[in-house]
N, C-alpha and C positions, 0 to 999 in steps of 0.2 A: 325403156321399152325395147324389147327384143326385135331383131330384124325379122322380116316376114317369113322367109323360107326356112329359117332354122340354121343353127351353127354348122351342123354336119354337111348339109347341102352346100352352104357357102364354102366350107373348107374343101370339099371335093371340087367345087368350081375353081377355087384359087389354085389348087394343085393339079388341075387338068393337064397343064403343059409341062409337067415334070415327068421324068422317065420311069419312076417307080410304078408298080401295079396299083390300081385303084384300091385294092384290098389293103395294101400297106397303109395307104393314106387314110382309109376309113378307120383302121385300128389305131393309128397314131392320133387321129382326131378324137376318138373315144378316150384314149389315154389323157389327152390334154384336158378333156372335160372332167375326168376323174380327178386329176391333179388340181384343177381349179376348185372343185367342190371340197376336196379334202375330207375332213371328218365332221363338217358342219351339217351335213344332210344324211339321213338314215331312213330305214323302214323298220318298223317294229315286227319282229318275227316271234313274238310271244316269249320264248325262252332266251332270246338274245336279240341284239340289234344288228342289222346288216348295213354295212357302209359301201358306197359304190367304188371302192378302190380296185385297181386292176394290176396284175402282173402280166405285161404283154411282152412277147419275145418274137421279133421278126427274124425268120430263118430263111437264108438264100445263099447261094454261092457268092463268093467275094466279087464285087463290082458289077455283077450281071444285072441285078434288079434295083440297085441304088438304095438299099435299105438304110444306110447311114444318112443319105441325103433326105430321105423321108422323115427320119427322126429329127434331123436338124431343122427342117421346115416347121414342124410342130413346136419344137422347143423355142424357136425364135418368136413365133406367134404368141406363145404362152408367156415368155419373158417380156415381150413388148406390152402385153395387156396387164400383166401383174408383176411389175418390176420389184415390188417390195413384199409381195404376198406369197412367194415361193421359198421353200427351203430345199435347195438342190444339193444332194450328196455327191461328193467327188467320185469320179469313176473308179479310182483305185482306193479301196477301203479294206479295213480289217474289222473283225467283230468289236474290238476295243474302240477303234476310232468312230465306228458307227454308233455305238452306245454312247460315247462321249458327246458326239454331235447332237443326238436326239435328246440327251439330258440337258444340253444347253438350250435347245429349242423349247423344251418343257419349262425351263426356268424363265424364259422370256415371255412365252405365250400361254402357258398353262396346259398346253397339249404338246404332242410330239409328232406332228404331221411333217412328212418329208417326201421328196421324190428322188428316186434313183434313176438317172438317165445315162445310158451308156450305149454308144454305137458298136462297141466291141466287148462282148460278154467275156472274152478271154482275159481282158484287162481287169475287169471288175471281180470275176470269180475264178481267176486263173489258178489260185492256190487251193481251191476247195477240194480238188481231187486228193490232196494229202491231208488237208485239215477242213473238216465239214462244219466247223463251228459257225462260220458265217451263214451258211445255208440254213442251219438250225435257227439262227436268230431271225433271218428274213422269213422263214416259215412261220415262226411264232408271231411276227409283226403283221402278217397278212390278215389275221383275224381281228385287228384293231381293238385289242384288249384295253380295259380301263386301267389295269395296273401292270407295270413292266419294270423289271430291274435286271441289271447285268453286273456280274462281279468281275473285276480285274485286279491283278496283283498290284499295279501301279496306283490305281485310283480307288480301289475298294469297290463299294456297291454304287453303281450309277442308276438313278431312278428316272425313268421317262414314261410316265403314265399318259393315258389317253392317246395311244399311238395310232398312227394311220400311215402306212407306207404304200406308195405307188411306184411301180417299176415299168420302165420302157427300155428295152435293150434290143440289140441286134447281134446276130451270130451266124456263122456258117455251121453246117452239120458237124464238121470235123472239130470246130472249136468247142461245141457243146460236149462232145465225147472226151475231149482232152481236159476240159475245165471242171467237169463234174465227176464225182466218184461213180464207179460202175453201178452201184445200187441206187443212185439218185434218179435215174430214168425210171419213172413210175412211182418214185417215193414221194414224200410229203411235199418237198419244195416244188418238184416238177409237176405234180398234180395240181398245183395252184397256178402254174403258168398257163397262159393262153398262147400256144405256139402257132404263129402265123407263117406256115411254110409254103413257099411258092417257088416253082421252077420256071414258070412262064408268066406272061402278062405285062411285062415291061414294054416301054415304047422307046423309039429312037427319035429324039427331037434335037436337031443340030443347033438351033439358035433359040433357046427358051426365053432369053431376055427380050426378044421381039414380041412374044405373046404377053409378057408381063406388063407391057405398056398399054395393053388394051383396056378400055374403061371398065368393062365388065369384070375383068380380072382384078383390077385395082379395087373396085367396089367390093368384090367378094372378100379380099384381104381385109379391108377396112371393117366390113361387117363381122368378120371373125374376131378381130381385136375388140370391137365394141361389145359383142355378145360375151366374150370370155370375161371382160371387166364386170358385167352384170352377174354372170354365173359365179364369179369369184366372191360375190356378196350374198349369195343365197345361203339360207340356213333353215333347218326345221325338219319335220318328219313327213316323209312321203306317205301318201294314202292310195289305196286301190280304188279305182272306179268300179262299181259293182259288176258291170259286164266283163271288164278285164280280169277281175278276181275270179269269176267263175271260169273264164277261159283258162286261166293259169291252173286252177284246181282241176279241171277236166283233163288238161295235159298232164299235170304232175301225177295224178292218180291213175292215168291210163297205163295198161300193161306195156304199151309201146314206148313209154317215156324213157325208160332206163333199162337197157339190156347189157349189162357189163360182161355177161358170158360171151357176147358176140364180139367184144372189143379185145384188142391186145392187152396184156397185163399192164403195160405202161399207161393205159388210158382209163383203167378202172376207177382211179381216184378222180379223174376229170368228170366221168359220168356221175359219180356219187355227189359231186358239187354243182352239177349242171343247173339244178334248180335255182340255187343261190346266185350263180353266175348270170342266169337269165334275168333275175330280178335287178342285179347290179346294172346290166345293160339297159333294161327298161327304164331305170332311174336316170341313166345318162341320156337316153333318148328324150325323155320328158324334159330334162333340164335344157336340152339343146333348143327347145321351142319356147318355153316360158318358165316362170317361177311360181307356178300354181302348185308344184309338188303333188301332182296327181298322175297316177299311172293309168293310162287308157289302153283300149284294145290296140290302137296304133303302136304304142310302146311295146306291148307284149309281142305282137306280130313281128316288129322289127327285131327284137332281141332273139326270138326264136329262129327267124330266118338267117340272121348273121351267124348264129352258132351252128345251125344245120349246114349252112354253106361252108363254114370253116372245117367242119368235121370231115368233109369229103377229102381234105388234104391231110388231116391229122393222122390217119392210119399210115399213110405214106411216110410222114415225118417219123412216126414211131418205128417204122421198118428201117428207115435210114439210120436213125440214132441208135438202134439196137443191132446194127450190122457189124459183123466181125470183119477182121482184115481180109480173111479169105473171101467173104461175101463181097467186099469192095473190089477185089481183084476180079472176081467172077463177073461183076457188073461191067467193069472196064473191058473184059474180053468180049462180052455180049454186045457192048456198044461198038467195038471195032468191027465185029462180025456184021 
């Protein structure tokens, strides 16, 4: 039986006394939910099945907002709850090594579910500016296709069907620009990322260990581990509650839903996928409360709110990531003034 107030609320309660912004913890919590569900849960979209996997990227200046710490907390909760149920990919990978790893997972389990967790994007994707093959593979894996194969000179054709990849990474704006090819910002891979870019919102807590001893914080941590254990056992097809389905339809078909002409070029792909992303988040919200596999108006409103809130920062992230060297110098001069 799930804990009463839901996994995400318990996760935020557990991380209250850590210095990262609450937004970082929320998105890490959502990532851990997606990793726990893997490919076992989905929703039927008629022409395709949609799985609740996410590609989440925390973006902040180094050390200021503790993005690595936020990623580490979520990872430890996940590993403690599912010590044998996760396939975590090494931070430093190549296209060939990733394909080989997924092929091995497929041989053992019959599917190719894996998690790429990295607190430094530059370590994981550092060579992609010269060789985009890894980005192309990760882009293809996002859609959780039934059939997948990859050819290498050493091993020939590697087969890893029924794939499902989740990504949780951290980066500074400069790392992204140095790690990715110039045309990747706004391209296929980046448009699948959910960039969580923050410049403020962190806290300063000198002795967090004192707060972790509090009974309510310990209870929140134990609730998180308990619920993730149950979530890791869920499987089946999500269904819409009638009211929530009408709400989604009204929103999706509204002229105000998607206005890519008002967005920077780098965000046009994001807006094109916003409907599917919203459904993914609604599935994760539903799974954080119970195993009924039912999307309610609560789940729809949560997903819409968290996406709309994050979009307030995405245009600024796009501006920073697309900034030229001259633009960076100009910003420094303005800051000094």
